[in-house]
Residue, then its C-alpha position, 0 to 999 in steps of 0.5 A: m673606311r677599314s680595308r678588307a685586309f684589316e678585317r681579315k687580320a682582325a678575324a685571324r687575331h680574334g677568332g671571329p668570322s673570316v672574311a672571304s676574299g675577292p677573286a684575285r689570288q693573294g700571296p702567303a702574307h694574305l693567307l696568314l692574315r686570314l689564318q684563324r687561331t682556331a685552326g684545327n685539322q683534318a682527315v688522313v687521306r687514303a687515295l692518291a690524287r691524280p697528277r696536276k700541273r701545278s707542283a711535283a709530288a712531295v716525298m713523304p713516308g708511305p700512305l702520306l705521299q700526296r700532291d698539294d694541288w687537288d682539284f675536283t671539278p664539275a666534269d669530275y663529278t659528272a664522270l663520277v655519276k656516270q660510274k653510278k657513284n657519288l660523293r662519300f665520306e670515309a673513316d678519316s672524316a668520322w669525327f665530323p658529325k653526320p648532319l654536317q657530312e650531309n650538309l657538306c655533301k648536299t652543298l658540294i653537289f649543288a655547287l658542282t652541278s649548278t650551270n646557270p649560274a656556274r657556282t664553282g670551277g672546282i673543289n680546290r684551295d683556290d676556289f671552294y674549300h671551306g665552310h663556316l658553322l653558324v647559329p642564329r644571333g642570340k643562340k650562342t650561349e655563354e656556356l657554348s662560348k666558353k666551350i669554344t674558347e676552351f677548344e681554341a686554347k687546347a687546339d692552339k697548344l696541340q698544334g703549336k707543340a707539333l709545329g715547334g712554336k705557334s699553331f700558325d707556324p709553317v707545316t714542313t716535311e720534318n713536322i708533318g707527322a707530329y702535326t697530323k697527330a695533333m690535328q687528329e686530337t684537335e678534330k676529336l676535341a671539336t666533335p662534341i661542340l659540333e654535335e651540340v651546335v647542329k641541334v640548335e634550331g636554325a643552325a646553318v653553314i655559310y660556304h664561299t666559292y670562287e675564293y681566289s678565282g672565278p669570274k669577276m663579281n662582288p664578294g657578297s654575290p649570292i653566286r659565291n655565297i651559299l647558305t645551307p641550313i642543317g637539314g635544309t637545302p643549299a641556296g645563294y645567300d645575300p640578305s642585304g640585296t646589295e652584295k655588300s660583303a662576304s661576311q654579311y652573314s654576321d648580321e644574322y648569325d654568330y660564328i662557331l667554327q670553320f672547317a676545310f675540305l678537299v675531294d680526292e679523285n675517287g669522290v671521297v670528301h676529306v674534311t678537317v677543322g680550320t682553313t687553307p694551311n690546315l689542308s696539309r692535314v688532308t693532302g699529307t704534304p706541306l702546302k706551298l702557300 
């Protein structure tokens, strides 16, 4: 039987659906295995995240001064609503089409306000930070597949050049400026594909919470697997009825693209193409993976 580590390595190599991990926090090698070659990045952040306990702030120029340990919790959301505010997007996420902004916002609220069962401890890179855009099986046309392949190649080239080698090389204090520009270009390249896909009948996003944290449960649990159709309502997802796998959506859907996100202390959602390492584009500092 193939191990989950093998499945993650295969997903990273071939650009297919990533397999969500179990609750335990994994190390850097594990994260690199999960890195998709399509990883494209995120939005320039505008608000300074509040201090948290994990690491000191990185020294970065001007508005990019950030911390790498953002965490927007259910309590933070409750406080935001008491101020008569809600989650929102700003110009840095303008590349992300409105139907997907609405899809993500509804899902974040669903997870942050769910209490029985609790569905997340917070929007952070250990728990809830990514979604997989999908279309029903059979609706990923050859033309769409070609566009995705071309996008992946261009994204790899842009990011690899910025990082001085490969697109999955480390983001450092020396290259983050170039990397940010490369990710802005990557996001622009992703937009037309996303705009096309959200119009496909039955298109949806599968989200995984409790990625490396949270209560013990099977990876395929409908508590941590949330399916939100484009224009639809979020709900727990377990088509097998057996909680067999976090990648079981591949039985019903074809994978298109992964995106990652964090929420700052003001309730602003910042989103980019990619997965955990790409969140350096959001935080403005090289993440310590």
